C-alpha positions as CSV (number, residue, x, y, z in Angstrom):
1,X,198.0,166.4,-67.6
2,X,201.6,165.6,-68.2
3,X,202.5,164.7,-64.7
4,X,200.3,161.6,-64.8
5,X,202.2,160.1,-67.7
6,X,205.6,160.3,-66.2
7,X,208.3,157.7,-67.1
8,X,211.2,156.9,-64.9
9,X,214.7,157.7,-66.1
10,X,217.0,154.7,-66.4
11,X,220.7,155.0,-66.0
12,X,223.3,152.5,-67.1
13,X,225.8,152.7,-64.3
14,X,228.9,150.4,-64.3
15,X,231.3,150.5,-61.4
16,X,234.7,152.0,-62.5
17,X,237.1,149.6,-60.7
18,X,235.0,146.4,-60.4
19,X,236.5,143.6,-62.3
20,X,235.0,140.6,-60.5
21,X,232.5,138.0,-61.5
22,X,228.8,138.3,-61.2
23,X,226.6,141.3,-60.3
24,X,228.3,143.7,-57.9
25,X,225.0,145.0,-56.7
26,X,223.6,141.7,-55.5
27,X,223.2,141.7,-51.8
28,X,223.7,138.3,-50.2
29,X,224.8,137.0,-46.9
30,X,228.2,135.4,-46.7
31,X,226.9,132.2,-45.1
32,X,223.9,131.7,-47.3
33,X,225.7,129.5,-49.8
34,X,226.5,127.0,-46.9
35,X,222.9,126.6,-45.7
36,X,220.4,124.3,-47.2
37,X,217.4,126.5,-46.5
38,X,218.4,129.6,-48.4
39,X,219.5,130.4,-51.9
40,X,217.4,127.9,-53.8
41,X,214.1,128.3,-55.5
42,X,212.2,125.4,-53.9
43,X,208.7,124.9,-52.7
44,X,207.6,125.9,-49.3
45,X,207.3,122.3,-48.0
46,X,211.0,121.5,-48.9
47,X,212.1,124.7,-47.2
48,X,210.3,123.7,-44.0
49,X,211.7,120.2,-44.1
50,X,215.3,121.4,-44.7
51,X,214.9,123.9,-41.8
52,X,213.6,121.1,-39.5
53,X,216.6,118.9,-40.5
54,X,219.0,121.6,-39.6
55,X,217.3,122.1,-36.3
56,X,217.4,118.4,-35.5
57,X,221.0,117.9,-36.6
58,X,223.0,120.9,-35.5
59,X,226.6,121.4,-36.3
60,X,228.7,120.1,-33.3
61,X,231.7,122.4,-33.9
62,X,229.5,125.5,-33.7
63,X,228.0,124.4,-30.4
64,X,231.4,123.8,-28.9
65,X,232.6,127.2,-30.1
66,X,229.6,129.0,-28.5
67,X,230.2,127.1,-25.2
68,X,233.9,128.1,-25.1
69,X,233.1,131.7,-25.9
70,X,230.4,131.8,-23.2
71,X,232.8,130.2,-20.6
72,X,235.5,132.7,-21.4
73,X,233.1,135.7,-21.1
74,X,231.8,134.4,-17.7
75,X,235.4,134.0,-16.4
76,X,236.2,137.5,-17.5
77,X,233.1,138.8,-15.8
78,X,233.9,137.0,-12.6
79,X,237.5,138.4,-12.7
80,X,236.1,142.0,-13.2
81,X,233.8,141.8,-10.2
82,X,236.5,140.2,-8.0
83,X,234.6,137.0,-7.3
84,X,236.1,135.1,-4.4
85,X,236.1,131.2,-4.7
86,X,236.8,130.8,-1.0
87,X,233.1,131.0,-0.2
88,X,232.7,127.5,-1.6
89,X,235.3,125.9,0.6
90,X,234.9,125.3,4.3
91,X,238.1,126.0,6.2
């Protein structure tokens, strides 16, 4: 029964125009190298403690950016629906 003893074929593929460093087939997120919780082979306890530290001490610049973007999107939405501010003022 020859089909039970099947071996997989291996191909030695090298990209033609790749002249960079490292493995071109490695998939990694762009921001993983800036985080403490990913990219390192550590124990489970240290991963949880690093994640909790990031949760307790968030980056202030990121929070301000998110607030600015949300405010701009709300103002654009109010402009699109023709929101009238005169309802808040008693004349």
